[in-house]
C-alpha positions in Angstrom: 75.8 -41.4 -10.3 79.6 -42.1 -12.1 82.7 -40.6 -11.3 85.4 -40.7 -13.7 88.7 -39.2 -13.1 91.4 -38.2 -15.6 94.9 -37.5 -15.1 97.5 -36.3 -17.8 101.0 -36.0 -17.4 103.6 -34.3 -19.8 106.9 -35.4 -19.5 110.3 -33.5 -19.8 111.2 -36.3 -22.4 110.0 -39.4 -23.7 110.9 -42.1 -21.2 112.8 -39.6 -18.8 110.3 -40.1 -15.7 110.3 -36.6 -14.8 106.6 -35.0 -15.0 106.7 -31.4 -15.6 103.2 -30.8 -15.7 99.9 -32.8 -14.3 96.2 -32.1 -15.1 93.5 -33.4 -13.2 89.9 -33.3 -14.2 86.8 -35.0 -12.4 83.6 -35.5 -14.0 80.3 -36.7 -12.5 77.5 -38.2 -14.7 74.2 -39.2 -14.0 71.4 -40.7 -16.0 73.9 -40.1 -18.9 74.8 -36.4 -18.6 77.3 -34.8 -17.1 76.1 -33.0 -13.9 79.5 -31.6 -12.6 83.0 -31.1 -14.0 85.5 -29.9 -11.7 88.7 -28.8 -13.7 92.6 -28.8 -13.0 92.2 -25.3 -12.0 89.6 -26.6 -9.1 87.0 -24.7 -10.7 83.7 -25.9 -11.3 83.0 -25.7 -15.4 79.6 -25.3 -16.3 77.6 -28.1 -17.7 74.3 -28.1 -19.7 72.5 -28.8 -16.8 73.8 -25.7 -14.7 73.8 -23.2 -17.9 69.4 -24.2 -18.3 69.0 -23.4 -14.7 70.8 -20.2 -15.1 68.7 -19.5 -17.8 71.2 -19.3 -20.6 71.0 -20.7 -24.0 72.4 -24.2 -24.3 75.3 -24.4 -27.2 
């Protein structure tokens, strides 16, 4: 399993050092497939594997 953490910070002005917004996403991969994605809001995003388990068509 591979875990990837992405943090995106928005600043008030270039080189100001004052962060006004931060987004964090967490991605979990297994066998080259995304198995879990936790959005910046803390909610779980649907992946292809969760869609197929729920009987939805992959788009």
